[in-house]
OpenMM code with the backbone's topology and positions (N, CA, C; nanometers):
from openmm import Vec3, app, unit

residues = "MET ASP SER MET GLU ASP LYS THR MET SER GLN VAL THR VAL LYS ASP LEU MET ILE PRO SER GLU LYS VAL ALA HIS VAL GLN THR ASN ASN PRO LEU GLU HIS ALA LEU LEU VAL LEU VAL LYS THR GLY TYR SER ALA VAL PRO VAL LEU ASN SER SER TYR GLN LEU LYS GLY ILE ILE GLY LYS SER ILE ILE LEU ASN GLU THR LEU GLY LEU GLU ARG PHE GLU PHE GLU ARG LEU SER GLU ILE THR VAL GLU GLU VAL MET ASP THR ASP ILE PRO VAL LEU HIS GLU HIS HIS SER TYR ILE ASP GLY LEU LYS ALA VAL ILE ASN ASP PRO PHE VAL CYS VAL VAL ASP ASN GLU GLN TYR PHE ASP GLY ILE LEU THR ARG ARG ALA ILE LEU LYS GLN ALA ARG ASN ASN TYR TYR LEU ALA ASN GLN THR THR TYR GLN".split()
positions = [
    Vec3(12.0794, 9.7346, 10.7525),
    Vec3(12.0113, 9.6888, 10.6212),
    Vec3(12.0742, 9.7954, 10.5031),
    Vec3(12.1356, 9.7271, 10.3864),
    Vec3(12.1819, 9.8194, 10.3104),
    Vec3(12.0788, 9.9029, 10.2322),
    Vec3(12.0988, 10.0076, 10.1858),
    Vec3(11.9952, 10.1010, 10.1069),
    Vec3(12.0010, 10.0588, 9.9551),
    Vec3(11.9137, 10.0964, 9.8772),
    Vec3(11.9203, 10.0494, 9.7524),
    Vec3(12.0239, 10.1075, 9.6524),
    Vec3(12.0719, 10.2275, 9.7065),
    Vec3(12.1827, 10.2756, 9.6510),
    Vec3(12.3235, 10.2131, 9.6637),
    Vec3(12.3184, 10.1483, 9.7714),
    Vec3(12.4424, 10.0473, 9.8042),
    Vec3(12.4469, 9.9164, 9.7309),
    Vec3(12.3222, 9.8832, 9.6696),
    Vec3(12.3158, 9.7532, 9.5882),
    Vec3(12.3683, 9.7608, 9.4626),
    Vec3(12.4368, 9.6577, 9.4157),
    Vec3(12.4502, 9.6378, 9.2656),
    Vec3(12.3392, 9.5694, 9.2130),
    Vec3(12.3015, 9.5805, 9.0965),
    Vec3(12.2017, 9.5413, 9.0309),
    Vec3(12.1988, 9.4023, 9.0556),
    Vec3(12.3027, 9.3086, 9.0479),
    Vec3(12.2665, 9.1881, 9.0938),
    Vec3(12.2398, 9.1458, 9.2240),
    Vec3(12.2465, 9.2246, 9.3076),
    Vec3(12.2168, 9.2080, 9.4296),
    Vec3(12.0758, 9.2607, 9.4789),
    Vec3(12.0006, 9.3149, 9.3988),
    Vec3(11.8724, 9.3689, 9.4154),
    Vec3(11.7690, 9.2559, 9.3867),
    Vec3(11.6780, 9.2444, 9.4821),
    Vec3(11.5703, 9.1259, 9.4920),
    Vec3(11.4428, 9.1923, 9.4631),
    Vec3(11.3528, 9.1159, 9.4284),
    Vec3(11.1945, 9.1373, 9.4079),
    Vec3(11.1590, 9.2144, 9.5429),
    Vec3(11.2014, 9.1543, 9.6666),
    Vec3(11.1352, 9.2021, 9.7927),
    Vec3(11.1840, 9.3677, 9.7863),
    Vec3(11.2999, 9.3915, 9.7471),
    Vec3(11.3490, 9.5338, 9.7449),
    Vec3(11.2611, 9.6254, 9.6839),
    Vec3(11.1953, 9.5839, 9.5639),
    Vec3(11.1267, 9.6606, 9.4686),
    Vec3(10.9562, 9.6509, 9.4804),
    Vec3(10.9222, 9.5444, 9.5279),
    Vec3(10.7830, 9.5229, 9.5381),
    Vec3(10.6850, 9.6178, 9.6331),
    Vec3(10.5701, 9.6280, 9.5786),
    Vec3(10.4639, 9.7019, 9.6693),
    Vec3(10.4044, 9.5944, 9.7736),
    Vec3(10.4223, 9.6182, 9.8745),
    Vec3(10.3560, 9.5071, 9.9910),
    Vec3(10.2043, 9.5068, 9.9712),
    Vec3(10.1630, 9.3838, 10.0066),
    Vec3(10.0165, 9.3639, 9.9881),
    Vec3(9.9384, 9.4543, 10.0624),
    Vec3(9.9679, 9.4939, 10.1831),
    Vec3(9.8768, 9.6070, 10.2470),
    Vec3(9.8315, 9.7148, 10.1500),
    Vec3(9.9352, 9.7541, 10.0683),
    Vec3(9.9099, 9.8710, 9.9723),
    Vec3(9.8613, 9.8347, 9.8359),
    Vec3(9.8234, 9.7166, 9.8141),
    Vec3(9.7805, 9.6801, 9.6864),
    Vec3(9.5955, 9.6397, 9.6826),
    Vec3(9.5441, 9.7175, 9.5909),
    Vec3(9.3980, 9.6827, 9.5906),
    Vec3(9.3685, 9.5547, 9.5236),
    Vec3(9.2764, 9.4733, 9.5945),
    Vec3(9.2546, 9.3506, 9.5563),
    Vec3(9.0903, 9.3249, 9.5491),
    Vec3(9.0548, 9.2179, 9.5055),
    Vec3(8.9159, 9.1547, 9.5168),
    Vec3(8.9326, 9.0158, 9.5824),
    Vec3(8.8272, 8.9695, 9.6175),
    Vec3(8.8191, 8.8428, 9.6617),
    Vec3(8.7459, 8.7478, 9.5519),
    Vec3(8.7620, 8.5999, 9.5521),
    Vec3(8.7090, 8.4907, 9.4674),
    Vec3(8.5496, 8.5136, 9.4675),
    Vec3(8.4957, 8.5363, 9.5913),
    Vec3(8.3603, 8.5443, 9.5990),
    Vec3(8.2818, 8.6809, 9.5857),
    Vec3(8.3560, 8.7740, 9.5404),
    Vec3(8.3088, 8.9008, 9.5059),
    Vec3(8.2119, 8.9098, 9.3594),
    Vec3(8.1185, 8.9638, 9.3583),
    Vec3(8.0419, 8.9755, 9.2304),
    Vec3(8.1385, 9.0750, 9.1346),
    Vec3(8.1098, 9.0604, 9.0011),
    Vec3(8.1854, 9.1361, 8.9047),
    Vec3(8.1513, 9.2666, 8.9131),
    Vec3(8.0389, 9.3115, 8.9708),
    Vec3(8.0073, 9.4533, 9.0067),
    Vec3(8.1023, 9.5069, 9.0847),
    Vec3(8.1463, 9.4457, 9.2031),
    Vec3(8.2367, 9.4867, 9.3054),
    Vec3(8.3688, 9.5156, 9.2424),
    Vec3(8.4266, 9.4035, 9.1585),
    Vec3(8.5427, 9.4016, 9.0982),
    Vec3(8.5494, 9.5286, 8.9972),
    Vec3(8.4412, 9.5614, 8.9255),
    Vec3(8.4525, 9.6731, 8.8298),
    Vec3(8.4462, 9.7982, 8.9125),
    Vec3(8.3948, 9.8131, 9.0030),
    Vec3(8.3811, 9.9001, 9.0756),
    Vec3(8.5290, 9.9548, 9.1426),
    Vec3(8.5912, 9.8515, 9.1955),
    Vec3(8.7303, 9.8710, 9.2384),
    Vec3(8.8306, 9.9111, 9.1419),
    Vec3(8.8257, 9.8346, 9.0341),
    Vec3(8.8735, 9.8787, 8.9015),
    Vec3(8.8784, 10.0267, 8.8782),
    Vec3(8.7481, 10.0740, 8.8417),
    Vec3(8.7283, 10.2002, 8.8072),
    Vec3(8.7582, 10.3134, 8.9069),
    Vec3(8.7595, 10.2744, 9.0401),
    Vec3(8.7865, 10.3878, 9.1591),
    Vec3(8.9356, 10.3645, 9.1591),
    Vec3(9.0103, 10.2864, 9.1400),
    Vec3(9.1521, 10.2871, 9.1771),
    Vec3(9.2218, 10.3181, 9.0262),
    Vec3(9.1711, 10.3182, 8.9172),
    Vec3(9.2131, 10.3441, 8.7921),
    Vec3(9.2826, 10.2444, 8.7411),
    Vec3(9.3121, 10.1139, 8.7969),
    Vec3(9.3657, 10.0000, 8.7492),
    Vec3(9.3205, 9.9417, 8.6383),
    Vec3(9.3962, 9.8638, 8.5684),
    Vec3(9.3217, 9.7768, 8.4512),
    Vec3(9.3173, 9.6393, 8.4954),
    Vec3(9.3781, 9.5918, 8.6064),
    Vec3(9.3472, 9.4694, 8.6693),
    Vec3(9.4026, 9.4813, 8.7901),
    Vec3(9.3401, 9.3784, 8.9064),
    Vec3(9.4113, 9.3574, 9.0150),
    Vec3(9.4208, 9.2238, 9.0732),
    Vec3(9.4970, 9.1931, 9.1630),
    Vec3(9.4829, 9.0311, 9.2043),
    Vec3(9.3581, 8.9955, 9.2810),
    Vec3(9.3352, 8.8541, 9.2568),
    Vec3(9.2133, 8.7810, 9.3148),
    Vec3(9.2731, 8.7080, 9.4236),
    Vec3(9.2256, 8.7139, 9.5563),
    Vec3(9.2683, 8.6483, 9.6521),
    Vec3(9.1350, 8.5583, 9.7171),
    Vec3(9.1685, 8.4496, 9.7943),
    Vec3(9.0710, 8.3871, 9.8583),
    Vec3(9.0382, 8.4411, 9.9926),
    Vec3(8.9452, 8.3720, 10.0759),
    Vec3(8.9426, 8.4337, 10.2062),
    Vec3(9.0666, 8.4266, 10.3090),
    Vec3(9.1701, 8.3249, 10.2547),
    Vec3(9.2718, 8.3414, 10.3402),
    Vec3(9.3901, 8.4101, 10.2661),
    Vec3(9.3570, 8.5009, 10.1994),
    Vec3(9.4534, 8.5863, 10.1465),
    Vec3(9.5552, 8.5011, 10.0611),
    Vec3(9.5404, 8.4065, 9.9882),
    Vec3(9.6138, 8.3311, 9.8969),
    Vec3(9.5779, 8.3802, 9.7473),
    Vec3(9.6695, 8.3962, 9.6626),
    Vec3(9.6603, 8.4434, 9.5335),
    Vec3(9.5804, 8.3326, 9.4661),
    Vec3(9.4867, 8.3575, 9.3740),
    Vec3(9.4039, 8.2683, 9.2895),
    Vec3(9.3902, 8.3288, 9.1577),
    Vec3(9.4168, 8.4498, 9.1095),
    Vec3(9.4074, 8.4853, 8.9842),
    Vec3(9.4224, 8.6417, 8.9693),
    Vec3(9.3983, 8.6623, 8.8559),
    Vec3(9.3594, 8.8271, 8.8337),
    Vec3(9.2420, 8.8593, 8.7646),
    Vec3(9.1810, 8.9707, 8.7991),
    Vec3(9.0680, 9.0077, 8.7188),
    Vec3(9.0891, 9.1469, 8.6657),
    Vec3(9.0551, 9.1654, 8.5226),
    Vec3(9.0697, 9.2774, 8.4777),
    Vec3(8.9503, 9.3499, 8.4133),
    Vec3(8.9396, 9.4795, 8.3692),
    Vec3(8.8374, 9.5245, 8.3029),
    Vec3(8.7899, 9.4516, 8.1802),
    Vec3(8.8980, 9.4148, 8.0992),
    Vec3(8.8599, 9.3359, 7.9587),
    Vec3(8.7888, 9.2161, 7.9884),
    Vec3(8.8433, 9.1397, 8.1022),
    Vec3(8.7604, 9.0088, 8.1291),
    Vec3(8.6099, 9.0599, 8.1591),
    Vec3(8.6043, 9.1531, 8.2485),
    Vec3(8.4581, 9.1825, 8.2850),
    Vec3(8.3788, 9.2281, 8.1769),
    Vec3(8.4374, 9.3174, 8.0816),
    Vec3(8.3522, 9.3689, 7.9766),
    Vec3(8.3322, 9.2534, 7.9007),
    Vec3(8.4134, 9.1672, 7.8428),
    Vec3(8.3987, 9.0359, 7.7533),
    Vec3(8.2768, 8.9629, 7.8034),
    Vec3(8.2861, 8.9424, 7.9501),
    Vec3(8.1681, 8.8629, 8.0085),
    Vec3(8.0195, 8.9154, 8.0012),
    Vec3(8.0231, 9.0587, 7.9962),
    Vec3(7.8963, 9.1220, 7.9674),
    Vec3(7.8530, 9.1423, 7.8461),
    Vec3(7.9330, 9.1295, 7.7552),
    Vec3(7.9107, 9.1583, 7.6053),
    Vec3(7.7987, 9.0503, 7.5597),
    Vec3(7.6940, 9.1219, 7.5351),
    Vec3(7.5798, 9.0217, 7.4662),
    Vec3(7.5827, 9.0513, 7.2938),
    Vec3(7.4796, 8.9927, 7.2570),
    Vec3(7.4821, 9.0051, 7.0966),
    Vec3(7.4587, 9.1472, 7.0470),
    Vec3(7.3914, 9.2376, 7.1098),
    Vec3(7.3466, 9.3595, 7.0658),
    Vec3(7.4003, 9.4732, 7.1733),
    Vec3(7.4139, 9.4459, 7.2937),
    Vec3(7.4581, 9.5462, 7.3967),
    Vec3(7.5402, 9.4897, 7.5151),
    Vec3(7.5933, 9.5615, 7.5951),
    Vec3(7.6442, 9.5156, 7.7114),
    Vec3(7.5283, 9.4680, 7.7980),
    Vec3(7.5345, 9.3849, 7.8675),
    Vec3(7.4483, 9.3203, 7.9759),
    Vec3(7.4777, 9.3443, 8.1019),
    Vec3(7.4952, 9.4687, 8.1506),
    Vec3(7.5435, 9.5128, 8.2772),
    Vec3(7.4768, 9.4605, 8.4074),
    Vec3(7.3454, 9.4163, 8.3777),
    Vec3(7.2822, 9.3381, 8.4928),
    Vec3(7.3144, 9.2240, 8.5432),
    Vec3(7.4228, 9.1635, 8.4292),
    Vec3(7.4844, 9.0505, 8.4675),
    Vec3(7.6013, 9.0529, 8.5613),
    Vec3(7.6522, 9.1720, 8.5929),
    Vec3(7.7680, 9.2015, 8.7048),
    Vec3(7.7344, 9.1456, 8.8276),
    Vec3(7.6135, 9.1530, 8.8718),
    Vec3(7.5762, 9.1241, 9.0164),
    Vec3(7.5525, 8.9575, 9.0221),
    Vec3(7.5401, 8.8929, 8.9167),
    Vec3(7.4879, 8.7633, 8.8986),
    Vec3(7.6221, 8.6678, 8.8974),
    Vec3(7.7508, 8.7238, 8.8533),
    Vec3(7.8363, 8.6486, 8.8209),
    Vec3(7.9534, 8.6717, 8.9275),
    Vec3(8.0258, 8.5639, 8.9862),
    Vec3(8.1251, 8.6188, 9.0746),
    Vec3(8.2837, 8.6059, 8.9889),
    Vec3(8.3558, 8.6805, 9.0673),
    Vec3(8.5100, 8.6911, 9.0284),
    Vec3(8.5624, 8.5623, 8.9897),
    Vec3(8.5454, 8.4682, 9.0834),
    Vec3(8.6080, 8.3248, 9.0696),
    Vec3(8.5545, 8.2599, 8.9363),
    Vec3(8.4424, 8.2817, 8.8857),
    Vec3(8.4018, 8.2256, 8.7670),
    Vec3(8.4654, 8.2604, 8.6471),
    Vec3(8.5239, 8.3831, 8.6453),
    Vec3(8.5937, 8.4468, 8.5096),
    Vec3(8.7153, 8.4925, 8.5039),
    Vec3(8.7888, 8.4866, 8.6432),
    Vec3(8.9140, 8.5289, 8.6530),
    Vec3(9.0176, 8.4610, 8.5821),
    Vec3(9.1126, 8.5211, 8.5568),
    Vec3(9.2360, 8.4629, 8.4690),
    Vec3(9.3434, 8.3925, 8.5832),
    Vec3(9.3546, 8.2552, 8.5726),
    Vec3(9.4236, 8.1863, 8.6819),
    Vec3(9.5573, 8.1363, 8.6066),
    Vec3(9.5688, 8.1530, 8.5050),
    Vec3(9.7042, 8.1434, 8.4427),
    Vec3(9.7888, 8.2569, 8.4436),
    Vec3(9.8675, 8.2752, 8.5338),
    Vec3(9.9246, 8.3982, 8.5732),
    Vec3(10.0672, 8.3676, 8.6200),
    Vec3(10.1833, 8.4640, 8.5756),
    Vec3(10.2919, 8.4575, 8.6345),
    Vec3(10.3061, 8.4887, 8.7815),
    Vec3(10.3822, 8.4293, 8.8584),
    Vec3(10.4202, 8.4825, 8.9818),
    Vec3(10.5751, 8.4900, 9.0116),
    Vec3(10.5966, 8.5668, 9.1236),
    Vec3(10.7428, 8.5703, 9.1887),
    Vec3(10.7590, 8.5464, 9.3070),
    Vec3(10.8441, 8.5270, 9.3810),
    Vec3(10.8896, 8.5109, 9.5125),
    Vec3(10.9776, 8.6369, 9.5564),
    Vec3(10.9786, 8.6731, 9.6900),
    Vec3(11.0539, 8.7833, 9.7311),
    Vec3(11.2125, 8.7710, 9.7242),
    Vec3(11.2737, 8.6496, 9.7021),
    Vec3(11.3986, 8.6213, 9.6861),
    Vec3(11.4498, 8.6058, 9.5336),
    Vec3(11.3463, 8.6223, 9.4499),
    Vec3(11.3815, 8.6427, 9.3026),
    Vec3(11.4685, 8.7575, 9.2620),
    Vec3(11.5635, 8.7655, 9.1782),
    Vec3(11.6543, 8.8513, 9.1443),
    Vec3(11.5883, 8.9610, 9.0621),
    Vec3(11.6564, 9.0816, 9.0418),
    Vec3(11.6052, 9.1832, 8.9647),
    Vec3(11.5679, 9.1443, 8.8082),
    Vec3(11.6590, 9.0487, 8.7594),
    Vec3(11.6570, 8.9998, 8.6251),
    Vec3(11.5430, 8.8998, 8.6258),
    Vec3(11.4915, 8.8216, 8.7206),
    Vec3(11.3889, 8.7461, 8.7306),
    Vec3(11.2702, 8.8426, 8.7219),
    Vec3(11.2452, 8.9519, 8.7936),
    Vec3(11.1361, 9.0538, 8.7852),
    Vec3(11.1480, 9.0980, 8.6439),
    Vec3(11.2497, 9.1615, 8.5917),
    Vec3(11.2550, 9.2340, 8.4550),
    Vec3(11.1887, 9.1222, 8.3473),
    Vec3(11.2218, 9.0127, 8.3563),
    Vec3(11.1553, 8.9090, 8.2484),
    Vec3(11.0394, 8.8929, 8.2701),
    Vec3(10.9629, 8.8751, 8.3962),
    Vec3(10.8558, 8.8555, 8.4420),
    Vec3(10.7689, 8.9764, 8.3907),
    Vec3(10.7786, 9.1126, 8.3956),
    Vec3(10.7029, 9.2349, 8.3733),
    Vec3(10.7228, 9.2590, 8.2376),
    Vec3(10.7848, 9.1747, 8.1314),
    Vec3(10.7941, 9.2311, 7.9962),
    Vec3(10.6600, 9.2196, 7.9260),
    Vec3(10.5861, 9.1243, 7.9606),
    Vec3(10.4485, 9.1111, 7.9039),
    Vec3(10.3026, 9.1608, 7.9924),
    Vec3(10.3567, 9.2045, 8.1210),
    Vec3(10.2597, 9.2333, 8.2306),
    Vec3(10.2840, 9.3626, 8.2796),
    Vec3(10.2109, 9.4551, 8.3012),
    Vec3(10.2290, 9.5856, 8.3838),
    Vec3(10.2650, 9.5345, 8.5441),
    Vec3(10.2223, 9.4232, 8.5790),
    Vec3(10.2735, 9.4041, 8.7186),
    Vec3(10.2775, 9.2466, 8.7192),
    Vec3(10.3384, 9.1829, 8.8301),
    Vec3(10.3544, 9.0424, 8.8632),
    Vec3(10.3112, 9.0342, 9.0172),
    Vec3(10.2356, 8.9250, 9.0597),
    Vec3(10.2161, 8.9189, 9.1936),
    Vec3(10.3319, 8.8328, 9.2536),
    Vec3(10.3551, 8.8781, 9.3773),
    Vec3(10.4552, 8.8111, 9.4459),
    Vec3(10.3895, 8.7290, 9.5629),
    Vec3(10.4203, 8.5894, 9.5694),
    Vec3(10.3716, 8.5109, 9.6893),
    Vec3(10.4740, 8.4337, 9.7578),
    Vec3(10.4390, 8.3903, 9.8630),
    Vec3(10.5229, 8.2849, 9.9482),
    Vec3(10.5239, 8.1641, 9.8926),
    Vec3(10.5781, 8.0614, 9.9750),
    Vec3(10.5637, 7.9172, 9.9221),
    Vec3(10.4197, 7.8444, 9.9287),
    Vec3(10.3468, 7.9092, 10.0013),
    Vec3(10.1903, 7.8531, 10.0148),
    Vec3(10.1028, 7.9401, 9.9367),
    Vec3(10.1490, 8.0226, 9.8470),
    Vec3(10.0655, 8.1086, 9.7724),
    Vec3(10.0111, 8.2214, 9.8478),
    Vec3(10.0246, 8.2629, 9.9684),
    Vec3(9.9931, 8.3747, 10.0253),
    Vec3(10.0330, 8.4961, 9.9689),
    Vec3(9.9690, 8.6002, 9.9520),
    Vec3(9.9926, 8.7183, 9.8626),
    Vec3(10.0823, 8.8106, 9.9577),
    Vec3(10.2035, 8.8434, 9.8906),
    Vec3(10.2990, 8.9355, 9.9645),
    Vec3(10.3188, 9.0795, 9.9031),
    Vec3(10.2593, 9.0736, 9.7751),
    Vec3(10.2594, 9.2172, 9.7112),
    Vec3(10.2620, 9.1893, 9.5532),
    Vec3(10.3169, 9.3028, 9.4935),
    Vec3(10.3224, 9.3025, 9.3466),
    Vec3(10.4609, 9.3770, 9.2955),
    Vec3(10.4953, 9.3293, 9.1980),
    Vec3(10.6101, 9.3953, 9.1358),
    Vec3(10.5701, 9.4501, 9.0074),
    Vec3(10.5950, 9.5851, 9.0059),
    Vec3(10.5340, 9.6532, 8.8868),
    Vec3(10.6579, 9.6856, 8.7875),
    Vec3(10.6147, 9.7022, 8.6593),
    Vec3(10.7116, 9.7368, 8.5633),
    Vec3(10.7443, 9.8664, 8.5888),
    Vec3(10.6930, 9.9565, 8.6476),
    Vec3(10.7577, 10.0991, 8.6836),
    Vec3(10.8569, 10.0668, 8.7814),
    Vec3(10.8475, 9.9910, 8.8669),
    Vec3(10.9532, 9.9668, 8.9803),
    Vec3(11.0750, 9.9108, 8.9061),
    Vec3(11.0692, 9.8395, 8.8096),
    Vec3(11.1694, 9.7672, 8.7519),
    Vec3(11.2568, 9.8842, 8.6731),
    Vec3(11.1838, 9.9401, 8.5820),
    Vec3(11.2171, 10.0628, 8.5105),
    Vec3(11.2883, 10.1770, 8.5721),
    Vec3(11.2276, 10.2196, 8.6940),
    Vec3(11.3013, 10.3049, 8.7848),
    Vec3(11.4407, 10.2504, 8.8378),
    Vec3(11.4495, 10.1278, 8.8722),
    Vec3(11.5655, 10.0787, 8.9116),
    Vec3(11.6854, 10.0771, 8.7989),
    Vec3(11.6324, 10.0295, 8.6859),
    Vec3(11.7251, 10.0327, 8.5798),
    Vec3(11.7673, 10.1884, 8.5366),
    Vec3(11.6770, 10.2692, 8.5518),
    Vec3(11.7276, 10.4278, 8.5304),
    Vec3(11.8325, 10.4669, 8.6270),
    Vec3(11.7931, 10.4024, 8.7699),
    Vec3(11.8818, 10.4562, 8.8746),
    Vec3(12.0200, 10.4068, 8.8616),
    Vec3(12.0204, 10.2798, 8.8213),
    Vec3(12.1622, 10.2036, 8.7956),
    Vec3(12.2401, 10.2584, 8.6773),
    Vec3(12.1438, 10.3056, 8.5820),
    Vec3(12.2313, 10.3639, 8.4546),
    Vec3(12.2923, 10.4962, 8.4936),
    Vec3(12.1920, 10.5758, 8.5659),
    Vec3(12.2772, 10.7078, 8.6251),
    Vec3(12.3803, 10.6883, 8.7185),
    Vec3(12.3718, 10.5954, 8.7948),
    Vec3(12.4675, 10.5697, 8.8917),
    Vec3(12.6044, 10.5317, 8.8164),
    Vec3(12.5896, 10.4417, 8.7169),
    Vec3(12.6960, 10.3863, 8.6558),
    Vec3(12.7719, 10.5017, 8.5792),
    Vec3(12.6838, 10.5799, 8.5007),
    Vec3(12.7503, 10.6904, 8.4392),
    Vec3(12.8125, 10.8027, 8.5255),
    Vec3(12.7490, 10.8256, 8.6457),
    Vec3(12.8051, 10.9352, 8.7305),
    Vec3(12.9482, 10.8716, 8.7765),
    Vec3(12.9585, 10.7420, 8.8172),
    Vec3(13.0985, 10.7117, 8.8462),
    Vec3(13.1855, 10.7087, 8.7239),
    Vec3(13.1590, 10.7084, 8.6142),
    Vec3(13.2334, 10.6847, 8.4956),
    Vec3(13.3035, 10.8131, 8.4753),
    Vec3(13.2162, 10.9425, 8.4973),
    Vec3(13.2519, 11.0718, 8.4623),
    Vec3(13.3248, 11.1415, 8.5611),
    Vec3(13.3559, 11.0881, 8.6807),
    Vec3(13.4168, 11.1636, 8.7837),
    Vec3(13.5419, 11.1418, 8.7904),
] * unit.nanometer
topology = app.Topology()
chain = topology.addChain("A")
for resn in residues:
    res = topology.addResidue(resn, chain)
    for name in ("N", "CA", "C"):
        topology.addAtom(name, app.Element.getBySymbol(name[0]), res)
């Protein structure tokens, strides 16, 4: 297998840069919003993937969605967190990538989002591609190109 240093920008795929599903915090569709908010606060993330019981991607849930859902007329109604499930309020209109997609596909996908979920053909969750991983790869390629130019 080629190391990342041996690959040109056009050879790098989403699979080379993604964080595998085993290392990604997520919640399930039937979890209460209380649990989702706890996961978000404990991890420090602003959003996490939502999976069904078969580990297929169904959407994303974030702090903003949860806070908007608990916002009452005069106060936050946090007691509602245990009554509402993630599935009822999650964002289902999200971009996705596949492992075979190119670096450029990944770059385009993370322009508007800090991460994009990676799935297989049956929507099983494989991991996430982060904007950070894309930018690190761009930086590495820039330095590599300049290093060979000045030698």
